[in-house]
BAKOL-120510 format. One record per residue (C-alpha): y, x, z; residue in three letters. Coordinates in steps of 0.02 Angstrom, whole numbers, padded with zeros to 5 digits, always signed. Last residue first. Layout:
BEGIN
YXZAla ...
REM end
This chain:
BEGIN
+00639+00976-00144Gln +00514+00942-00284Ile +00532+00754-00265Ser +00722+00769-00265Gln +00716+00868-00426Leu +00601+00738-00504Glu +00724+00599-00460Ala +00867+00694-00542Ala +00762+00730-00697Gln +00716+00545-00707Ala +00900+00495-00701Val +00941+00616-00843Ile +00796+00547-00946Ser +00849+00370-00906Thr +01022+00405-00979Val +00961+00487-01140Phe +00824+00358-01167Gln +00951+00218-01148Tyr +01068+00314-01264Val +00935+00315-01400Ala +00892+00131-01372Pro +01077+00079-01386Leu +01130+00196-01527Ala +01029+00133-01675Leu +01092-00047-01670Phe +01268+00009-01623Pro +01277+00126-01775Gly +01196+00010-01904Ala +01364-00049-01972Pro +01421+00128-02014Gly +01493+00261-01902Gly +01390+00387-01807Leu +01530+00441-01691Ala +01580+00260-01655Ala +01398+00216-01620Ala +01384+00363-01501Ile +01536+00309-01400Lys +01487+00126-01396Val +01310+00174-01346Ala +01378+00267-01196Gly +01467+00112-01133Gly +01311+00006-01154Ala +01202+00135-01067Val +01324+00152-00922Thr +01340-00037-00905Val +01151-00058-00898Ala +01134+00081-00769Leu +01275+00005-00665Arg +01183-00160-00662Leu +01025-00074-00602Arg +01128+00022-00475Leu +01198-00140-00403His +01024-00217-00394Arg +00951-00066-00306Thr +01097-00055-00185Arg +01072-00236-00136Ile +00886-00208-00111Val +00914-00053-00005Thr +01041-00144+00103Gly +00920-00288+00129Leu +00785-00165+00183Thr +00908-00085+00303Arg +00944-00255+00379Glu +00756-00281+00395His +00746-00117+00490Leu +00881-00181+00608Ser +00768-00326+00655Ala +00634-00201+00700Arg +00749-00111+00821Thr +00811-00275+00894Lys +00634-00327+00936Glu +00568-00488+00861Val +00539-00624+00990Asp +00479-00745+00855Glu +00478-00670+00681Ala +00644-00677+00593Phe +00696-00805+00461Ile +00843-00767+00350Thr +00945-00880+00236Gln +01085-00809+00130Val +01210-00888+00011Asp +01276-00758-00112Gly +01306-00875-00259Gly +01151-00813-00351Trp +01041-00858-00203Asn +00983-00741-00065Ile +00818-00773+00025Ser +00775-00669+00177Thr +00609-00638+00262Arg +00581-00555+00430Ala +00464-00450+00537Val +00300-00476+00445Thr +00162-00377+00529Glu +00065-00237+00444Gly +00142-00100+00552Gly +00315-00162+00506Val +00334-00282+00361Asn +00505-00326+00289Thr +00528-00461+00157Glu +00666-00493+00031Val +00669-00634-00096Trp +00811-00623-00221Ala +00885-00777-00300Phe +00924-00807-00482His +01070-00796-00604Leu +01142-00622-00578Val +00985-00525-00535Asp +00890-00622-00668Arg +01018-00569-00798Glu +01005-00389-00740Val +00815-00399-00756Leu +00828-00468-00933Thr +00950-00329-00977Met +00825-00200-00914Leu +00687-00280-01019Ala +00799-00269-01173Glu +00825-00084-01133Phe +00637-00060-01117Gln +00604-00144-01284Thr +00732-00033-01371Arg +00656+00116-01282Phe +00484+00075-01352Ile +00551+00042-01527Glu +00640+00210-01526Trp +00477+00293-01473Ser +00390+00216-01623Glu +00527+00283-01736Val +00515+00454-01656Ile +00329+00458-01682Ser +00209+00425-01539Glu +00038+00511-01536Gly +00057+00569-01357Ile +00239+00550-01309Gly +00413+00592-01370Phe +00362+00652-01542Ser +00417+00775-01676Glu +00313+00819-01828Gly +00442+00737-01940Thr +00318+00630-02035Ala +00379+00465-01967Asp +00534+00465-02076Asp +00641+00309-02056Gly +00788+00420-02100Thr +00909+00344-01974Arg +00774+00311-01845Thr +00710+00490-01847Gly +00882+00568-01845Ala +00942+00457-01703Leu +00787+00504-01605Met +00816+00689-01634Ser +00999+00677-01581Val +00952+00589-01419Leu +00808+00706-01382Glu +00916+00859-01405Asp +01049+00786-01289Glu +00915+00745-01158Pro +00868+00930-01168Thr +00716+00987-01264Met +00610+01120-01181Pro +00615+01291-01265Lys +00444+01333-01336Val +00371+01491-01265Gln +00327+01644-01368Glu +00186+01753-01302Gly +00088+01748-01463Thr +00175+01643-01593Ser +00128+01459-01588Phe +00303+01392-01615Ser +00341+01209-01589Pro +00440+01119-01722Glu +00624+01076-01734Ala +00663+01013-01909Thr +00712+00835-01873Val +00768+00745-02028Lys +00929+00724-02123Ala +01015+00799-01973Pro +01122+00695-01855Val +01280+00793-01817Thr +01375+00738-01663Leu +01520+00859-01674Gly +01560+00962-01520Asn +01673+00823-01459Ala +01532+00696-01476Val +01412+00797-01370Leu +01547+00840-01244Thr +01596+00657-01227Asp +01412+00612-01204Leu +01395+00741-01066Arg +01554+00679-00982Gly +01502+00495-00988Pro +01326+00532-00921Val +01362+00643-00772Glu +01412+00503-00653Asp +01246+00418-00692Leu +01157+00572-00626Ala +01264+00573-00468Asp +01221+00390-00438Glu +01036+00426-00463Val +01047+00573-00343Arg +01133+00464-00214Lys +01000+00330-00236Phe +00864+00455-00196His +00957+00517-00042Ser +00970+00337+00018Ala +00783+00317-00010Ser +00750+00472+00094Thr +00860+00407+00234Met +00768+00241+00225Phe +00601+00328+00247Ile +00669+00434+00389Asp +00722+00273+00478Arg +00543+00210+00468Ala +00475+00374+00538Ala +00599+00364+00682Glu +00553+00183+00719Pro +00365+00223+00730Asp +00278+00061+00678Thr +00266+00115+00497Pro +00355+00017+00359Leu +00295-00093+00217Asn +00451-00147+00123Thr +00451-00299+00009Arg +00560-00356-00135Tyr +00527-00514-00236Val +00635-00554-00387Glu +00692-00729-00423Gly +00646-00887-00517Glu +00725-01045-00452Gly +00714-01134-00284Gly +00847-01110-00150Phe +00729-01124-00001Pro +00609-00994-00071Gly +00506-01000-00229Thr +00332-01000-00154Gln +00365-01145-00038Thr +00320-01207+00135Glu +00156-01112+00147Asp +00176-01082+00333Ser +00179-00946+00464Asp +00330-00841+00418Leu +00420-00987+00336Gly +00485-00937+00164Phe +00311-00930+00091Ser +00231-00793-00011Leu +00061-00822-00087Gly +00055-00657-00182Thr +00106-00721-00354Ser +00238-00588-00388Gln +00117-00454-00447Pro +00166-00280-00388Val +00288-00151-00460Gly +00323+00001-00354Thr +00505+00020-00303Trp +00600+00185-00300Leu +00605+00254-00478Gly +00768+00184-00544Leu +00681+00099-00690Val +00601-00022-00567Asp +00480-00145-00647Thr +00493-00312-00560Ser +00391-00397-00423Ser +00444-00262-00302Ser +00360-00149-00175Glu +00435-00009-00071Phe +00320+00072+00058Val +00167+00072-00054Asp +00000+00000+00000Met 
REM end
């Protein structure tokens, strides 16, 4: 059982996706409803925390550090895209970078900028035979389709964040401490377990804070991608610019975010 569980896919790298139909009820000991007191279709978030208060607080400190790295990574995006455009965003006729198999020679890893330019080149030419891929057996064009689908999925999540309720649950040592339902207008209803300790109640408040920060960062990710795509589309020119730019910039941004999360994991 993971510490942070969600019914949605988390592109920010904190929450583990789990099926939503887990028999949740708003009352702690009843099957009152599976959609919460406000009804509608919302996301479910659950934390599974240890009984040791210090260990639980350490978990939230680690998650806060993770979010800080994601925020710092998103801060980098506009400047890196500005630099790329200022240096002349040149999309080659086709990607020519190929790995070298010379003895002792190492292939230089592609930067997010390299990947962005390569993807734009592959989609612009429609050439699958470039010898370049972003996954096992995936051509650039196929990879572009994947990132296009992922960006559309992100926009669907943002829409659900805005229009539907969020269901938040905190479990400590296998016992449910509290459940909160938040509707799209910001109305909140919380039910705590009977005689819940103040320390455990505060852990639910931290869970709520983590959920709110997750949803805000998800919206910021979408806005960052959209803003970056405008810059790249303007540099590309032509009517197809925005259509090509969005998935490529989405890959660029999520690659930077993933590198930040990986660095934290190593540290």
